[in-house]
C-alpha positions in Angstrom: 178.9 140.6 93.3 177.5 139.5 90.2 179.0 138.8 86.7 178.8 139.7 83.1 179.0 137.2 80.2 182.7 137.5 79.9 183.0 136.5 83.9 183.8 140.1 84.9 182.3 141.4 88.0 179.5 144.1 88.2 177.0 145.4 90.9 174.1 142.9 91.8 171.3 144.3 90.3 168.1 144.0 92.8 164.5 145.0 93.2 163.5 145.2 96.7 160.1 145.8 97.5 158.3 147.2 101.0 160.8 150.1 100.6 157.9 151.7 103.0 158.2 149.5 105.7 161.2 148.8 108.1 162.3 145.5 106.6 162.4 146.6 102.9 164.0 149.9 103.9 166.8 148.3 105.8 166.9 145.7 103.2 167.5 148.4 100.2 170.2 150.4 102.5 172.1 146.9 103.3 172.2 146.0 99.8 173.6 149.2 98.5 176.1 149.3 101.2 177.1 145.6 100.1 178.0 147.5 96.5 174.3 146.3 94.5 172.4 148.6 92.5 168.5 148.6 93.9 165.4 149.8 92.9 163.3 149.9 96.1 159.7 149.9 95.5 156.8 150.6 97.7 155.0 147.7 96.4 152.2 145.5 97.8 149.6 145.8 95.5 146.7 142.9 94.5 146.4 144.6 91.0 148.1 142.5 88.4 149.0 145.2 86.0 150.4 147.6 88.8 152.7 145.0 90.0 154.1 143.8 86.4 154.5 147.2 85.3 156.4 148.6 88.5 158.6 145.7 88.4 159.0 145.9 84.4 159.9 149.8 84.8 162.6 148.7 87.6 164.4 146.4 85.3 164.6 148.6 82.7 166.0 151.3 85.3 168.8 148.2 86.4 169.4 147.1 82.8 168.7 143.8 84.0 167.9 141.7 87.4 169.9 139.7 89.7 167.7 139.7 92.8 164.0 139.7 93.4 163.8 140.6 97.4 160.0 140.2 98.3 159.7 142.2 101.7 156.4 144.4 101.8 153.4 143.1 103.2 149.7 144.1 102.3 148.9 146.5 104.9 146.0 145.0 106.5 147.6 141.6 107.1 149.6 143.7 110.0 146.8 145.0 112.0 145.3 142.2 114.6 141.7 141.2 113.8 139.7 139.1 116.2 138.6 135.6 115.2 135.1 136.0 115.2 134.8 139.4 113.6 136.6 138.6 110.3 134.1 138.7 107.5 134.2 138.1 103.8 135.6 141.6 102.8 138.4 141.4 105.3 139.6 138.2 104.8 139.4 138.7 100.9 141.5 141.6 101.6 144.0 140.0 103.5 144.5 136.6 101.9 143.9 137.3 98.5 145.8 140.5 98.6 148.8 139.4 100.4 149.2 136.4 97.9 148.3 138.2 95.1 151.0 141.1 95.7 153.8 138.6 96.0 152.5 136.4 92.7 152.3 139.9 90.7 155.7 140.7 91.8 157.3 137.6 91.3 155.8 136.7 87.8 157.3 139.3 85.7 160.8 138.9 87.5 161.1 135.5 86.2 162.4 136.0 82.5 164.8 138.7 83.7 166.0 136.5 86.6 166.4 133.6 84.3 168.4 135.5 81.9 170.6 136.5 84.6 170.6 133.4 87.0 169.5 135.1 89.6 167.6 134.8 92.8 164.4 135.3 94.7 164.3 136.0 98.6 161.1 136.2 100.5 161.1 138.0 103.9 158.5 136.6 106.1 157.4 136.9 109.8 157.4 133.6 111.8 153.8 134.1 112.4 153.0 131.5 110.1 154.8 128.7 111.2 153.9 129.9 114.9 150.1 130.8 114.3 149.2 134.1 115.6 146.3 135.2 118.2 144.3 138.0 116.5 146.5 137.3 113.2 144.5 134.3 112.1 144.2 135.7 108.3 147.6 136.9 108.4 149.3 133.7 109.7 147.5 131.7 107.2 148.7 134.2 104.5 152.3 134.3 105.4 152.2 130.6 105.5 150.7 130.2 101.9 153.2 132.7 100.7 156.0 130.2 102.3 154.3 127.2 100.6 154.2 129.4 97.1 157.8 130.2 97.6 158.3 126.4 97.8 156.3 126.1 94.7 158.3 128.5 92.7 161.7 127.0 93.8 160.5 123.6 92.3 159.7 124.9 88.9 162.2 127.6 88.8 165.3 125.7 89.9 166.0 123.8 86.9 166.0 127.2 85.1 168.7 128.3 87.2 166.6 130.6 89.5 167.3 130.0 93.4 164.4 131.1 95.5 164.3 130.9 99.4 162.7 132.7 102.3 163.9 134.3 105.8 161.6 134.3 108.3 162.2 136.7 111.0 160.7 137.4 114.5 156.6 138.5 114.5 157.8 142.0 116.6 160.0 143.0 113.2 156.7 143.0 111.2 153.7 143.0 112.7 151.5 146.2 114.0 151.1 144.6 117.4 153.2 141.6 118.1 152.2 141.3 121.8 148.4 140.7 120.1 149.7 137.6 118.1 150.7 136.0 121.8 153.6 134.1 120.4 155.1 132.0 122.7 158.6 130.6 121.7 160.3 127.5 122.7 163.3 129.1 124.1 164.9 132.6 124.8 167.5 133.9 122.3 169.7 130.8 121.8 172.5 133.3 120.3 171.9 136.0 122.8 170.8 138.1 120.0 167.8 139.8 118.9 167.8 140.4 115.0 167.7 143.8 113.7 166.0 144.2 110.8 169.7 145.2 109.4 170.6 141.7 110.2 168.3 140.0 107.4 170.8 141.7 104.7 173.5 139.5 105.9 171.3 136.3 105.1 170.1 137.6 101.8 173.9 138.2 100.5 174.4 134.8 102.0 171.6 133.1 99.9 172.7 135.3 96.7 176.6 134.3 97.2 178.0 131.0 95.7 178.0 129.4 99.2 174.2 129.5 99.1 174.1 127.7 95.7 173.0 124.7 97.0 170.1 126.2 98.8 166.4 126.3 97.2 162.8 126.3 98.6 164.4 126.5 102.1 163.5 129.0 105.0 166.1 130.3 106.9 164.7 131.5 110.3 166.8 134.2 112.0 165.0 134.9 115.2 167.7 134.3 117.8 167.0 130.9 117.8 164.0 130.9 119.8 161.6 129.0 117.6 164.1 126.3 117.1 162.1 124.7 114.5 163.3 123.0 111.3 
């Protein structure tokens, strides 16, 4: 729950991108189940005007913004690509499209999040940290998005905006996780393989008072298989 200027509780106002993808759809459902008002966007655009327009329209519908969840990916990133076959056009579509999609979504949200003392949560596959065979441009892009998240956290933290990331197993995101050939350091330490729905629990923690000291952090929820800081 968020609070009004008078300190009274009100529903959390949230935008979730990637509503046309499993993680984004699950995040939208889960946030609504937790009482949030949600506008879900099928948004992974490399066009600045489209990203800004969609976010501003969503904020107008919500009457403000407390939370932005970036959980949709430029679709070419999710398909395997042989290293030797990557050309200029395909690399630009994946690298630039992936980064721009995040940037054009985050930029227009900032003034609204600043007004509300809101939060940003970027959901990413662990592929950026582990690397991925047949997913080299995607791995580079996902890690670049994680660094972009850290840069945003440093700049926006003094404005009262918390920015963090949630990293999930590649199998929840990539079209062909087996092709990525990820070798985890351990079997699930928790005995539980996280599902898309589990992501919402971490998001709710990050936006709660309990998560107020976290900024620029990556919370990995893969059952404890990666075991990396």
